[in-house]
Backbone as JSON, one array per atom type, in Angstrom:
{
  "sequence": "MAPVRLHVEALLERAVAKDIKGLSGSCEDILEHREALWTFVERAGVEPTNNHAEREPRAFVLWRRRSFGSQSERGDRFAERIVEPRTGS",
  "N": [[37.95, -0.39, -0.07], [36.92, 0.37, -2.46], [36.4, -1.73, -4.44], [34.27, -3.03, -3.17], [32.39, -1.01, -3.0], [31.84, -0.57, -5.74], [30.73, -3.08, -6.38], [28.44, -3.21, -4.7], [26.98, -0.98, -5.62], [26.56, -1.83, -8.25], [24.88, -4.01, -7.83], [22.67, -2.7, -6.74], [21.91, -1.17, -8.97], [21.25, -3.24, -10.73], [18.97, -4.23, -9.45], [17.26, -2.06, -9.7], [16.94, -2.03, -12.48], [15.54, -4.39, -12.86], [12.99, -3.84, -12.14], [11.32, -4.52, -9.87], [8.57, -4.7, -7.84], [8.39, -2.91, -4.81], [11.07, -3.21, -4.33], [12.82, -2.2, -6.35], [12.32, 0.57, -6.42], [13.21, 1.37, -3.88], [15.92, 0.77, -4.08], [16.6, 2.52, -6.09], [16.21, 4.94, -4.76], [18.28, 4.77, -2.88], [20.49, 4.83, -4.56], [20.25, 7.42, -5.51], [21.31, 8.81, -3.44], [23.95, 8.09, -3.28], [26.52, 9.12, -2.71], [26.32, 9.94, -0.05], [25.92, 7.49, 1.1], [28.41, 6.35, 1.3], [29.85, 7.9, 3.06], [30.93, 7.18, 5.55], [33.25, 5.87, 4.91], [34.96, 7.79, 3.93], [35.14, 9.8, 5.86], [36.48, 10.22, 9.02], [35.26, 8.97, 12.11], [32.58, 8.73, 11.45], [29.97, 6.58, 11.79], [29.16, 3.43, 10.22], [26.55, 2.7, 10.52], [23.12, 3.35, 11.56], [22.76, 3.28, 14.22], [23.17, 5.05, 16.42], [21.37, 7.14, 15.91], [19.03, 5.68, 16.09], [19.02, 4.94, 18.76], [18.7, 7.3, 20.21], [15.91, 8.3, 20.55], [14.9, 6.19, 22.05], [14.4, 5.84, 24.91], [12.25, 7.58, 25.34], [10.35, 6.44, 23.61], [9.95, 3.94, 24.81], [8.92, 4.79, 27.3], [6.54, 6.0, 26.41], [5.23, 3.79, 25.36], [4.84, 2.19, 27.65], [3.17, 3.86, 29.08], [0.98, 4.07, 27.51], [0.83, 6.17, 25.73], [-0.47, 9.46, 24.99], [-3.59, 10.92, 25.81], [-4.69, 13.31, 25.3], [-4.49, 16.76, 24.26], [-3.22, 18.31, 26.14], [-1.75, 16.34, 27.47], [-0.06, 15.63, 25.4], [1.52, 17.98, 25.21], [2.77, 17.88, 27.71], [4.33, 15.56, 27.42], [6.03, 16.38, 25.36], [7.51, 18.31, 26.68], [8.81, 16.96, 28.75], [10.66, 15.42, 27.52], [13.91, 15.83, 27.05], [15.67, 17.71, 24.74], [18.53, 16.53, 23.1], [21.75, 17.73, 22.55], [24.44, 17.71, 20.32], [27.1, 15.25, 20.42]],
  "CA": [[36.51, -0.35, -0.16], [36.48, 0.68, -3.83], [35.74, -2.85, -5.1], [33.01, -3.28, -2.47], [31.47, 0.05, -3.43], [31.43, -0.86, -7.11], [29.88, -4.27, -6.38], [27.16, -2.86, -4.07], [26.25, -0.1, -6.53], [26.14, -2.62, -9.4], [23.72, -4.79, -7.4], [21.54, -1.78, -6.66], [21.51, -0.84, -10.33], [20.53, -4.42, -11.28], [17.64, -4.3, -8.84], [16.46, -1.0, -10.32], [16.64, -2.46, -13.84], [14.58, -5.52, -12.82], [11.66, -3.26, -11.92], [10.62, -5.37, -8.91], [7.73, -3.91, -6.93], [8.84, -2.91, -3.43], [12.52, -3.29, -4.22], [13.51, -1.34, -7.31], [12.2, 1.97, -6.0], [14.08, 1.58, -2.74], [17.28, 0.75, -4.59], [16.77, 3.79, -6.82], [16.37, 5.98, -3.75], [19.62, 4.62, -2.31], [21.44, 5.28, -5.58], [20.18, 8.89, -5.58], [22.13, 9.35, -2.34], [25.12, 7.2, -3.23], [27.67, 9.75, -2.04], [26.08, 9.89, 1.41], [26.01, 6.09, 1.51], [29.82, 5.98, 1.54], [30.48, 8.91, 3.88], [31.68, 6.55, 6.63], [34.55, 5.45, 4.38], [35.78, 8.97, 3.65], [35.27, 10.67, 7.02], [36.75, 9.57, 10.29], [34.28, 9.23, 13.14], [31.21, 8.5, 10.98], [29.64, 5.16, 11.89], [28.48, 2.9, 9.04], [25.18, 2.3, 10.89], [22.32, 4.43, 12.13], [22.46, 2.88, 15.6], [23.12, 6.22, 17.31], [20.09, 7.82, 15.66], [17.97, 4.81, 16.57], [19.04, 4.9, 20.23], [18.35, 8.6, 20.79], [14.54, 8.41, 21.07], [14.48, 4.93, 22.64], [13.84, 5.99, 26.26], [10.92, 8.18, 25.2], [9.45, 5.47, 22.99], [9.6, 2.95, 25.84], [8.03, 5.44, 28.25], [5.25, 6.18, 25.76], [4.61, 2.46, 25.24], [4.39, 1.76, 28.98], [2.09, 4.73, 29.59], [-0.08, 4.07, 26.5], [0.8, 7.44, 25.02], [-1.25, 10.55, 25.53], [-5.01, 10.88, 25.4], [-5.19, 14.68, 25.18], [-3.51, 17.76, 23.81], [-2.44, 18.67, 27.35], [-0.81, 15.24, 27.65], [0.96, 15.76, 24.35], [2.43, 19.06, 25.59], [3.57, 17.38, 28.81], [5.32, 14.64, 26.88], [7.02, 17.17, 24.61], [8.35, 19.07, 27.61], [9.68, 16.13, 29.59], [11.73, 14.86, 26.7], [14.94, 16.85, 26.88], [16.42, 17.59, 23.48], [19.98, 16.33, 23.28], [22.53, 18.44, 21.53], [25.8, 17.22, 20.14], [27.48, 13.94, 20.99]],
  "C": [[36.03, -0.09, -1.59], [35.82, -0.51, -4.53], [34.36, -3.18, -4.47], [31.97, -2.27, -2.93], [30.94, -0.22, -4.83], [30.46, -2.04, -7.15], [28.48, -3.93, -5.82], [26.35, -1.98, -5.02], [25.77, -0.85, -7.78], [24.91, -3.46, -9.05], [22.48, -3.91, -7.28], [21.01, -1.42, -8.03], [20.79, -2.01, -11.0], [19.12, -4.51, -10.75], [16.72, -3.24, -9.44], [16.01, -1.45, -11.72], [15.6, -3.58, -13.9], [13.15, -5.05, -12.63], [10.77, -4.16, -11.03], [9.88, -4.5, -7.92], [8.24, -4.03, -5.49], [10.32, -2.97, -3.25], [13.21, -2.26, -5.12], [13.46, 0.13, -6.91], [13.12, 2.3, -4.84], [15.53, 1.65, -3.18], [17.59, 2.04, -5.36], [16.98, 4.95, -5.85], [17.76, 5.95, -3.14], [20.65, 5.16, -3.31], [21.41, 6.82, -5.75], [21.03, 9.55, -4.5], [23.42, 8.56, -2.19], [26.32, 7.83, -2.55], [27.52, 9.69, -0.51], [26.22, 8.46, 1.93], [27.42, 5.71, 1.91], [30.56, 7.0, 2.4], [31.35, 8.29, 4.97], [33.07, 6.09, 6.19], [35.49, 6.64, 4.28], [36.01, 9.87, 4.85], [35.46, 9.88, 8.3], [35.65, 9.93, 11.29], [32.83, 9.02, 12.73], [30.97, 7.01, 11.01], [28.92, 4.68, 10.63], [27.04, 2.44, 9.32], [24.41, 3.52, 11.35], [21.97, 4.12, 13.58], [22.31, 4.07, 16.54], [21.77, 6.93, 17.15], [18.91, 6.97, 16.13], [17.88, 4.81, 18.09], [18.54, 6.18, 20.87], [16.91, 8.65, 21.33], [14.05, 7.18, 21.85], [13.81, 5.08, 24.0], [12.43, 6.58, 26.18], [9.92, 7.19, 24.62], [9.02, 4.42, 24.0], [8.66, 3.54, 26.88], [6.62, 5.56, 27.66], [4.51, 4.85, 25.64], [4.05, 2.0, 26.59], [3.2, 2.59, 29.47], [0.92, 4.82, 28.61], [-0.26, 5.42, 25.83], [-0.04, 8.49, 25.73], [-2.67, 10.46, 24.99], [-5.57, 12.3, 25.21], [-4.08, 15.59, 24.67], [-2.61, 18.18, 24.97], [-1.39, 17.59, 27.63], [0.3, 15.28, 26.61], [1.98, 16.83, 24.7], [3.34, 18.61, 26.74], [4.68, 16.46, 28.3], [6.41, 15.38, 26.12], [8.0, 17.84, 25.56], [9.26, 18.19, 28.47], [10.81, 15.48, 28.82], [12.73, 15.97, 26.44], [15.61, 16.67, 25.53], [17.89, 17.46, 23.78], [20.7, 17.05, 22.18], [23.93, 17.87, 21.53], [26.01, 15.83, 20.71], [28.87, 13.63, 20.61]]
}
């Protein structure tokens, strides 16, 4: 993965240097967290995607969409309470 890492980081640095609106800043943000970007290579069990984090709130999001969300503070509290926080995985 070392050659891939070097190539990806070089592309990100090129994008930052080009100063392209909407792109360069995002690339700079990624480079600020470059060590975290490659955690999946160095640690077993770490997925290279955020699919797990995206799936966690999915059931609640779909429920909220079907029910058109909440129209009151009381409804907000109800929604908070029915969503069980998940711990560990």
